[in-house]
Structure formats: structure tokens, C-alpha cells
ROSEKE-521146 format. One line per field, with one value per residue (C-alpha): residue in one letter; x, y, z. Coordinates in steps of 0.1 Angstrom, whole numbers, plus 5000, padded with zeros to 4 digits. Each point is the difference from the previous one (the first is absolute). Layout:
<nodes>
rest = [A:...]
x = [X:...]
y = [Y:...]
z = [Z:...]
</nodes>
This chain:
<nodes>
rest = [X:X:X:X:X:X:X:X:X:X:X:X:X:X:X:X:X:X:X:X:X:X:X:X:X:X:X:X:X:X:X:X:X:X:X:X:X:X:X:X:X:X:X:X:X:X:X:X:X:X:X:X:X:X:X:X:X:X:X:X:X:X:X:X:X:X:X:X:X:X:X:X:X:X:X:X:X:X:X:X:X:X:X:X:X:X:X:X:X:X:X:X:X:X:X:X:X:X:X:X:X:X:X:X:X:X:X:X:X:X:X:X:X:X:X:X:X:X:X:X:X:X:X:X:X:X:X:X:X:X:X:X:X:X:X:X:X:X:X:X:X:X:X:X:X:X:X:X:X:X:X:X:X:X:X:X:X:X:X:X:X:X:X:X:X:X:X:X:X:X:X:X:X:X:X:X:X:X:X:X:X:X:X:X:X:X:X:X:X:X:X:X:X:X:X:X:X:X:X:X:X:X:X:X:X:X:X:X:X:X:X:X:X:X:X:X:X:X:X:X:X:X:X:X:X:X:X:X:X:X:X:X:X:X:X:X:X:X:X:X:X:X:X:X:X:X:X:X:X:X:X:X:X:X:X:X:X:X:X:X:X:X:X:X:X:X:X:X:X:X:X:X:X:X:X:X:X:X:X:X:X:X:X:X:X:X:X:X:X:X:X:X:X:X:X:X:X:X:X:X:X:X:X:X:X:X:X:X:X:X:X:X:X:X:X:X:X:X:X:X:X:X:X:X:X:X:X:X:X:X:X:X:X:X:X:X:X:X:X:X:X:X:X:X:X:X:X:X:X:X:X:X:X:X:X:X:X:X:X:X:X:X:X:X:X:X:X:X:X:X:X:X:X:X:X:X:X:X:X:X:X:X:X:X:X:X:X:X:X:X:X:X:X:X:X:X:X:X:X:X:X:X:X:X:X:X:X:X:X:X:X:X:X:X:X:X:X:X:X:X:X:X:X:X:X:X:X:X:X:X:X:X:X:X:X:X:X:X:X:X:X:X:X:X:X:X:X:X:X:X:X:X:X:X:X:X:X:X:X:X:X:X:X:X:X:X:X:X:X:X:X:X:X:X:X:X:X:X:X:X:X:X:X:X:X:X:X:X:X:X:X:X:X:X:X:X:X:X:X:X:X:X:X:X:X]
x = [3306:5029:5025:5008:5033:5023:5026:5032:5012:5037:5007:5038:5010:5031:5001:5009:5030:5014:4988:5016:4992:4962:4979:4991:4964:4996:5021:4984:4995:5020:5032:5020:5016:5024:5009:5031:5017:4973:4998:4971:4995:4989:4963:5003:5000:5022:5021:5031:5033:5022:5030:5034:5015:5036:5022:5033:5012:5036:5003:5034:5015:4971:5010:4975:4992:4973:4997:4997:4997:4992:5006:4996:5026:4991:5019:4992:5013:4974:5025:4985:5014:4983:5021:4993:5018:5004:5025:5023:5003:4988:4983:4988:4976:4967:5001:5036:5013:5035:5024:5006:5019:5032:5032:5016:4968:4988:4963:4985:4966:4972:4981:5008:4981:5003:4990:5003:5015:5013:5006:5017:4988:5012:5001:5002:5002:5011:5037:5008:5016:4972:5000:4991:4990:4995:4998:5032:5018:4987:5003:4991:5030:5010:4991:5037:5009:4977:5018:4982:5002:5012:5002:4988:4964:4980:4995:4963:4970:4975:5002:4975:5003:4982:5003:5030:5023:5004:4991:5013:4996:5003:5037:5013:5016:4975:4962:4991:5019:4987:5026:4994:5021:5009:4973:4994:5031:4994:5038:5010:4998:5022:5000:4974:4966:5006:4996:4984:4978:4997:4964:5007:4984:4970:4983:4967:5002:5037:5024:4990:5016:4996:4983:4988:4999:4973:4992:4964:4983:5034:5009:5029:4984:5022:4985:5014:4990:4975:4997:5000:5017:4994:5022:4990:5024:5019:5007:5026:5010:5024:4970:4973:4981:4976:4964:4983:5005:4979:5005:4991:4997:5030:5010:5010:5018:5017:4984:4965:4998:4982:4991:4965:4998:4978:5013:5027:4992:5023:4998:5002:5001:4962:4993:4997:5000:4993:5021:4977:5009:4973:5017:4977:5005:5037:4993:5005:4969:5008:4973:4999:4993:5001:4973:4982:5030:5018:5006:5013:5023:5015:5007:5017:5020:5012:5013:5017:5037:5006:4999:4964:4993:4972:4986:4975:4983:4976:4990:4989:4989:5018:5027:5017:5021:5020:5010:5026:5001:4962:5002:4969:4991:4972:4983:4984:4975:5006:4970:4982:4996:4974:4977:5027:5027:5018:5009:4984:5026:5005:5027:5024:5016:5032:5034:4995:5006:5032:5004:4983:5007:4978:5015:4995:4974:4979:5011:5006:5031:5003:5031:4997:5020:5001:5012:4979:4963:4973:4967:4978:4976:4984:5026:5032:5023:4985:4981:4963:4990:4977:4975:4980:4970:4982:4970:4993:4975:4966:4971:4972:4994:4988:5030:4980:4980:5010:5009:4994:5020:4982:5019:5030:4999:5034:5008:5035:5014:5027:5021:4994:5028:4997:4986:4980:4989:4971:4998:4977:5000:4983:5007:5038:5009:5012:4989:4999:4977:5009:4989:5026:4994:5022:4993:5014:4969:4977:5012:4981:4975:4969:4999:4970:4995:5030:4985:5012:4978:5000:5036:5000:5025:5000:5020:5037:5010:4999:4979:4974:4995:4972:4996:4973:5015:4979:5013:4996:5003:4990:5012:4995:5024:5012:5034:5002:5033:5017:5033:5011:5031:5003:5021:4978:4981:4974:4978:4972:4970:4974:4991:4963:4995:4965:4991:4970:4997:4992:4994:5016:5030]
y = [5096:4983:4980:4964:4994:4977:4978:4985:4974:4994:4968:4995:5033:4996:4962:4997:5022:5030:5007:5029:4986:5001:5031:5013:5004:4964:4983:4976:5014:4970:5015:5029:5029:5005:4972:5011:4980:4973:4963:4977:4981:4964:5010:5019:5035:5029:5003:5018:4984:4991:5021:4990:4996:5011:4973:5017:5020:5005:5009:5017:4979:5010:5037:5022:4973:4974:4962:4991:4962:4975:4963:4972:4972:4967:4967:4964:5004:5026:5029:5033:5034:5031:5018:5034:5024:5037:5028:4979:4973:4965:5001:4973:5001:5017:5022:5010:5000:4986:5006:4965:5011:4981:5018:5017:4997:5033:5004:5030:4987:4982:4980:4966:4968:4975:4963:4970:4967:4969:5016:5030:5036:5016:5037:5011:5034:5010:5009:4986:4968:4979:4996:4969:4993:4968:4991:4980:5030:5023:5031:5014:4994:5005:4969:4996:4995:4970:4967:4983:5029:4992:5019:5036:5006:5024:5034:4998:5021:4971:4967:4972:4970:4971:4965:4993:5028:5038:5016:5035:5025:5037:5010:5033:4987:4972:5002:4969:4972:4979:4983:4972:4986:4964:4978:5009:5023:5037:5007:4977:5016:4977:4962:4976:5009:5038:5018:5028:5007:5030:5006:5028:4980:4988:5033:5000:5037:5003:5015:5003:5001:4977:5018:4973:4962:4978:4963:4988:4968:4983:5028:5024:5034:5027:5035:5024:5037:4992:4963:4967:4967:4968:4969:4965:4974:5025:4972:4989:5034:4985:4984:5026:5014:5028:4993:5032:5036:5031:5031:5035:4996:5003:5011:5035:4991:4970:5006:5002:4962:4982:4963:4996:4962:4994:5027:5026:5038:5026:5036:5006:5033:4998:4991:4970:4966:4965:4972:4969:4968:4976:4967:4983:5027:5006:5037:5031:5023:5035:5018:5038:5004:5038:5009:5023:5023:4992:5036:5011:4971:5002:5037:4992:4972:5023:5025:4974:5004:4982:4964:4986:4978:4976:4975:4971:4993:4971:5009:5035:4988:5028:5007:5033:5018:5032:5026:5022:5028:5006:4990:4978:4965:4981:4973:4973:4977:4965:4983:5002:5019:5023:4993:5013:4978:5027:5000:5025:5027:5028:5026:5008:5034:5012:4985:4984:4965:4998:4962:4968:4965:4971:4979:4963:5004:5024:5033:5028:5021:5035:5019:5037:5031:4993:4964:4968:4998:4973:5003:5004:5023:5030:5027:5006:4998:5028:5018:4994:4987:5022:4978:5014:4987:5018:4986:5003:5026:4987:5009:4978:4988:5035:5019:5029:5007:5023:4983:5016:4980:4997:4976:4977:4970:4983:4970:4998:4969:5005:5031:5007:5026:5015:5032:4997:5027:4990:5020:5007:5020:5004:4995:5002:5025:4972:4995:5036:4997:4981:4989:4991:4975:4985:4963:5002:5020:4977:4969:5005:5027:5008:5035:5022:5034:4996:4977:4968:4975:4965:4990:4962:4977:4963:4970:4992:5034:5015:5031:5002:5037:5014:5038:5018:5030:5028:5014:5030:5009:4985:4988:4975:4975:4994:4989:4987:4995:4991:5012:4986:5005:4965:4984:4969:4976:5017:4988:5015:4977:5020:5033:5010:5030:5016:5026:5017:5001:5034:5014:4989:5022]
z = [9287:5018:4981:5008:5017:4979:5017:4989:5024:4994:5018:5007:4982:4978:5005:4963:5006:4982:4964:4981:4965:4997:4997:5034:4989:4988:5026:5025:5035:5013:4986:5015:4981:5030:5024:5019:5028:4998:4995:4992:5032:5003:5002:4967:5016:4993:5032:5013:4992:5028:5009:5013:5035:4999:5013:4996:5030:4988:4963:5002:4972:4977:5003:4982:4974:5002:4997:4963:5004:5027:5002:5026:4999:5015:4998:5007:5036:5008:5000:4988:4992:4987:4974:4985:4977:5000:5003:4977:5027:5007:5034:5024:5029:5007:5032:4995:4964:4999:4970:4986:4968:4995:5007:4970:4980:4986:4991:4982:4992:5019:4974:5014:4992:5029:5000:5022:4986:5017:5034:4985:4993:4968:4991:4963:4984:4966:4999:5034:5011:5016:5037:5021:5035:5020:5037:4995:4985:5028:4978:4966:4978:4964:4980:4989:5037:5004:5004:4972:4975:4965:4967:4997:5011:4977:5015:4992:5010:5001:5019:5003:5023:4983:4987:5024:4989:4996:4968:4992:4972:4991:5003:4988:4968:4992:5004:4979:5017:5029:5023:5025:5028:5007:5016:5037:4999:4996:5001:4972:4965:4980:4996:5012:4986:4999:4967:4980:4970:4977:4990:4975:4972:5019:5007:4981:4990:4992:5026:5036:5034:5030:5029:5024:5005:5016:5004:4996:4991:4993:4976:5001:4991:4984:5000:4975:4998:4971:4998:5021:4993:5020:5001:5010:5014:5023:5024:4974:4985:4975:4981:5008:4971:4991:5010:4990:4992:5004:4979:5008:5038:5023:5035:5011:5032:5016:5033:4987:4995:5027:5001:5015:5001:4971:4978:4995:5000:4985:4988:4962:4982:4997:5037:5022:4982:5010:4985:5001:4984:4986:5001:4975:4974:5008:4997:5021:5001:5011:5020:5007:5037:5001:4975:5024:5003:4967:4988:5034:5006:4965:5006:5033:4984:4973:5025:5023:5003:5033:5012:5001:5031:5005:5026:5000:5033:5001:5035:4989:4965:4982:4975:5008:4974:5009:4974:5017:4975:5004:5037:4994:5011:4983:5020:4979:5018:4987:5017:4966:4968:4986:4971:4976:5015:5020:5036:5024:5007:5025:5002:5029:4993:5016:5008:5034:4986:4980:4998:5013:5009:5012:5028:5003:5027:4978:5016:4975:5007:4986:4990:5008:5008:5037:4996:5000:5009:5002:4981:5030:5018:4983:5003:4980:5030:5020:4971:4993:4966:4978:4982:4970:4981:4972:4981:4963:4989:5010:4977:5013:4964:4992:4987:4987:5032:5028:5033:5033:5025:5033:5022:5002:5023:5000:5021:5015:5017:5026:5000:5037:5002:4965:4986:4968:4976:4978:4968:4971:4968:4967:4964:4995:5027:5023:5036:5012:5030:5031:5035:5026:5028:5026:5005:5035:5009:4981:5017:5031:4993:4979:4985:4994:4984:4978:4974:5017:5018:5014:4999:5003:5016:4995:5013:4999:5011:4965:4995:4972:4996:4978:5001:4982:4982:4986:4968:4977:4964:4967:4966:4973:5015:5036:5013:5036:5018:5033:5013:5033:5022:5016:5026:5004:4978:4978:4971:4980:5001:4982:4986:4997:4978:5001:4974:4985:4962:4987:4965:4968:4992]
</nodes>
């Protein structure tokens, strides 16, 4: 007697993102156990990330190094300059990188923090005299050479432009004092309303060190390694006072902090956190936004020895964080959270993207080994992108029964110039069987005799491709997967898995 065919219809496979925490047998089919070089697109589908278009044609000044930070300076007159750092230099320009390092100024590290304030651009790095640029100056100069410079500016690692002044912290000999400049004058560090405050006795858990600063909801936020302090009244720093403290949660890296308009995101030792302030309660609830990859990201954080970089892009609805030691980027989709409060997340392996910066017009610029690129297209310069999706183990709600997989019916959108390998496997052996197709061939043809039929095309010039793939093998659980070499937009719309239930094992 023939057995009834059972079907799992995975609509928008992986749309809940990567999940490496839950058991693969109990995980919802809407999660992915592998989601590499993907984003969650605006329709809630797992789609290929964009690549970068290399803008730099002359990277001689970069040598064999790479761009470690990027920044766009704009002033009130509409003047704009793109600065970058790398090869122990301050560089300007995009197509041709020009050495803008001041004369007789020696640099041996590239961990600069760059901010705009009052028609000036400021460069800070621990142990180095800060640098300043303005259109009036016409060049990057040492701050001590600026006409309005006074006192000795702290050689700080962190700088924040907020509440009408510069705030700096984290110098080699003092990691508990915050210094601020005079009002509307980032070169004046004595007299006027400039000043400093030592927060040694304010830390809620005893001693801590300042890592980063932020401004949010009229508060000055001070991130330590293991705690957070907020001050209110920073508009008049001489009378500002502690508003709140948070113990046990801190920030691992200065450049992981991103203001997303309604909140502040930062990386702690236990993953991505959200610092949300409830005005009525005057409290700071802390939310864990990386619960679905918690163990993996903690392990990566513990191994990290380099400078973590991050980016917030409202146009792309993601927060990117790059861990250089592991050469891994995690892309957190911030359009909404899952039931457990976490963001949907995907992984971008490799070191193609070394640093990021969002321009005023919304473009995302990428720092890489070849110079400067723009987040655009679906190739990394001239290299195709390899996209991977692997499902959880599917048991059809009958974990003890043998499954004899009969067909796979995936639906791919786009990818007209891509090659795609659809894979399947059983139990915990991984996806060991595969069927390779070229979407170039599918775009204009229907195939017969090779287990594909009726390739459909719809409007707007985007291909909807639905092959029928005959499968072999059996097991108590099934894994389905897709690996695609893409150079064009591609998303995974659906995965129909048809199987026959056999005997109880």
C-alpha cells in the first residue's frame, strides 16, 4: 500500500535569521542554521547581501595595508571631504588616496576616532596629539597649530561631539576622567566653560575604565567595560549630575556604539545590547539582541584582539559589526525583533569589508585592502558572492519515523546570472547530496527530463524560478540547503519539501 506524501512548505526560508542556540531538532523551520552573506530584505526574505564597487583607482599611499576607518567631513558651507586612515597615514579622497598627514607628524597606529563639530573635523587616537581640519585651514594640522588653541588637549582615544562641545576620555594614564572643551570651541581646553570630572567613585561595581561616550535623550552616556553611567544636565557640565547607573553590563569597543535614532546599540561581553531609556521611569532597560547566536558571539568576543568596527544604516535597516580576529561580520536586521526580543541576524564571513561609514546621502562606503568601495551591486569588486542557507533538521512532527525524501521544490527570485546548488541530507550528516543548476539557462527555457519543469517568469523583469528536484536517500530528519554563487540580486522565496513517511525507527 502506497504511503501518503507529507509536505513541509517553508515560506521565506530563514526569514527569522541565523539560530545557533536552539536544538536543530526542535528549531522552527523559519530559522537557518547557516545564513552566510545574506540579509533579510524588505519583503522578509533571505536574500544575497550587496557587495562593493571599488572607487579607488590609485591606492599607492595605502601600500599593502587597508583602510581601517572612514569619515565624511561636511561643513555649513557645503564643503565635503572624505577622510580615511591606513598605512599609518591620514588620507583624503576616494579615487586617488592622497596623504594628508601633517608634516613632521609620525603615526604608528590607525585606530582613529573622527568627528565633525562646528565646521571642523577632529581626529583622536590614544597617545597622539589630536588633529584638526577645516575648509578655512585647508589642511589637516596638529591641534596645537590651530589659531584658537589653548591649554593642553588630552591625547584621548574617545571623542564625542555633543551639547555644544567636544567630550574626550580614555588617555593612556587616566581612564576614569572625562574632559570637555569650551562651548563651540573644540580647540580650547582651559578657561571658559571647559573642564573635567573624575568618575572613579561613581562606578556602580567599583573600579572600571571608560571605553566609549554617547549622547541620547539629553543624557551623557559613559560606557565602561563592565558598567554604564549616565549624567543629566550635560548642557551645563559644571552642574551636571548622575542620572542612572547600570552594573554588570559594559561595552567592549569604542566603535561598536551606534546611535540609531530612538536607541543606542553597543557590543557588550555577552553580545549586542540596546540601551533604551524609559523617561517616565528614569531607568535604562538593557535588552539582549543577539540571543539566537549568543554562545557563538561570546566566543568570538573573547578571542577578539583587534579593533571592532560597526555601522548603522537606516537605508539598509541593518547594524553591522566586524570582528577582525575572526574575520566575521554579523548583520543584525533592525526592522523588528523576534518573539524573544532578539534581532534577526545573518553572518558575512571573510575580510572583504574592513571598515564602514555612512555618508550624509545614505551611501555606505567600505574600507578594504584595495582602497575605498561603495556598498553596491552583488559582487565584491570583481568577485562573485557565495550565499549559503541551511535549514534546521526537519522531522515533520514525527521524529521517530523514517523519512524518504521524494522532491524539493525551491522558489528563487532573481539571480539571473547565478549558479545555485540545492542540497539535502539526513539526520546529522549535513547536506551531502546536491543538484546544481545555472539560473542563466533557466531564465528563458523550460527543462524536461532532468527533474525540472515549467520555469515561470513574471513581471518587472525578475525571474521566479521553481525547479522540481528529484531526490534520493532516507533518514529520520532532513536538512535542505542552498549554496549560490551570485553576481546579481537573489532571494529564496520558498522551499517545498516532499517526503514519504516510513516505518518507526
